Every structure is written in structure tokens, then in C-alpha cells.
C-alpha positions in Angstrom: 10.6 12.8 1.7 7.1 11.8 0.6 5.3 8.5 1.0 2.7 6.9 -1.3 1.3 3.6 -2.5 2.9 2.1 -5.6 1.1 2.0 -8.9 1.9 0.0 -12.0 4.0 2.7 -13.5 6.5 2.3 -10.5 7.2 -1.3 -11.3 10.5 -0.6 -13.1 11.9 1.4 -10.2 10.7 -1.2 -7.7 12.4 -3.9 -9.7 15.7 -2.0 -9.5 15.4 -1.8 -5.8 14.6 -5.5 -5.6 17.7 -6.1 -7.6 19.7 -4.3 -4.9 17.9 -6.3 -2.2 18.5 -9.6 -3.8 22.2 -8.7 -4.3 22.5 -8.0 -0.5 20.7 -11.2 0.4 22.9 -13.3 -1.9 26.0 -11.7 -0.4 24.8 -12.5 3.1 23.7 -16.1 2.4 25.1 -17.2 -1.0 24.2 -20.8 -0.4 20.5 -19.9 -0.2 19.9 -16.7 -2.2 20.8 -15.6 -5.7 20.4 -12.4 -7.7 17.4 -12.5 -10.0 14.9 -10.1 -11.4 11.7 -9.7 -9.4 8.7 -11.1 -11.3 6.5 -8.4 -12.8 3.3 -10.4 -12.1 4.3 -10.7 -8.4 4.5 -6.9 -8.2 1.3 -6.3 -10.2 -0.5 -8.7 -7.8 0.9 -6.8 -4.7 -0.2 -3.4 -6.2 -3.7 -4.6 -7.1 -4.3 -6.7 -3.9 -6.8 -5.6 -1.2 -4.6 -7.1 1.5 -1.2 -5.8 0.4 0.6 -2.6 -0.7 4.0 -1.5 -1.7 4.6 1.7 0.1 7.2 4.0 -1.5 9.6 6.7 -0.2 10.3 9.4 -2.7 12.4 12.4 -3.0 13.0 13.4 -6.6 12.7 9.7 -7.4 11.8 6.5 -5.5 14.5 5.8 -2.9 12.9 2.9 -1.0 9.9 0.7 -0.5 8.3 -1.6 2.0 6.0 -4.4 0.9 3.3 -5.0 3.5 0.6 -7.8 3.5 -2.2 -8.2 6.0 -2.7 -11.8 7.1 -4.7 -13.8 9.6 -3.3 -16.4 12.0 -3.7 -20.0 10.7 -6.9 -21.8 11.7 -5.2 -24.3 14.1 -6.6 -24.9 17.5 -3.4 -23.7 19.2 -3.4 -20.3 17.6 -5.3 -17.4 19.1 -7.2 -15.8 16.2 -5.8 -12.5 15.2 -4.9 -10.3 12.1 -1.4 -9.0 11.6 0.7 -7.3 9.0 3.7 -9.1 7.5 6.5 -7.0 6.2 7.5 -9.0 3.1 10.4 -6.9 1.9 12.0 -3.6 2.4 14.7 -1.9 0.3 16.5 1.4 0.2 18.8 2.8 -2.4 22.5 2.5 -1.2 22.9 6.3 -1.6 19.9 6.9 0.7 20.9 4.3 3.4 21.8 5.6 6.8 19.5 8.6 6.4 16.4 7.2 8.2 14.6 6.1 5.1 14.2 2.5 6.3 13.0 3.7 9.7 10.5 6.0 8.1 9.2 3.3 5.8 8.7 1.0 8.8 6.8 3.7 10.5 4.6 4.1 7.4 4.1 0.3 7.5 3.0 0.6 11.1 0.4 3.2 10.2 -0.8 1.1 7.3 -1.2 -1.9 9.7 -3.0 0.2 12.4 -5.4 1.6 9.8 -6.4 -1.9 8.8 -6.8 -3.2 12.3 -3.8 -5.4 12.6 -2.7 -6.5 16.0 1.0 -6.3 15.2 3.7 -6.3 12.5 5.9 -9.3 11.8 8.9 -9.7 9.7 11.9 -12.0 9.0 15.4 -10.8 8.8 18.6 -12.7 7.8 20.7 -13.2 11.0 23.8 -11.8 9.3 21.9 -8.5 8.5 23.1 -6.7 11.7 22.3 -3.3 10.4 18.7 -4.1 9.7 18.3 -6.0 13.0 19.6 -2.9 14.9 17.1 -0.8 13.1 14.2 -3.1 13.9 15.2 -3.4 17.6 15.4 0.4 17.7 11.8 0.5 16.5 10.7 -1.9 19.3 10.7 -5.2 17.4 11.5 -8.3 19.5 12.7 -11.7 18.5 9.8 -14.1 18.8 10.9 -17.2 16.9 14.0 -18.6 15.1 14.3 -20.4 11.8 17.0 -23.0 11.9 18.6 -24.9 9.0 20.9 -27.9 8.7 22.4 -29.1 5.4 21.9 -32.8 4.8 
């Protein structure tokens, strides 16, 4: 397996992976997520950004990606200033799942973050996504906040 940064020519394959990701999210929380194509402009912006990258896992083709974005803590008095990397999205082809691709992508994300001076990585995961939660915990991630929702 090889890893590299995405380029514009990869957008079609990345969109196909986003389709799978959005299907999975819609299956887990159909009241909140729907299947939809990922916006090309969004992907172009990520590829061209100085603060973000889409890191790809390849074998004979792209089998997964992780979208990372470096951010700074908000400028509120209660926050300690720091820079961190946010993992926006991660997706792996179903045929490649369970083979360590997601874990390897997260390790690539960690290297990306370290190289840019981030203090830590942060991500959100749907509470129903037990497989992903287990992978993140196995990589040393800890729960640090909860998002709660109530229908009105």
C-alpha cells in the first residue's frame, strides 16, 4: 500500500469514496444524513489549501482517503491557544475494509499533523459507528466531548 496527497485528477475516485461514506452515514442516522454527491469545489479547495490535504491510500487504485485540516483554537478567553489537526472525513472501499487501511490512513494523518506542528488530532464519529470507534480507541483516541441532540 502506498500513500500520497490527492491531486485534481483524483477527484472522481474521491467522490466515489464519499458516496460510500455518505451511504454509511445515512444508514446510521437517516434522520440527519442523506446520500448526495460530494461537491467538486469542496474537494478542489481541500486539494489546493495550505491548511488541508486529502491523503490517499493506493494499491492498484485508490482504496481509501483521509481528509485532514489544520486549525487553531478559537480566540476566546477560556481556550488555551493551540494548533491541532481535525480529521474531517475518512473512507475506505468496502472491499478493503478490515485490512488495516483505515488504521494506516490515521497513522498517515498523525504524521501529517506532527510535521505541521499540531498539538493533537481531533475527530467526530457517529455514536452508532462502533467499528470506527473501536479503531480510534485502538489508536489511542479518547472521548473528550459529546454532541447531544433533541428533536423539537
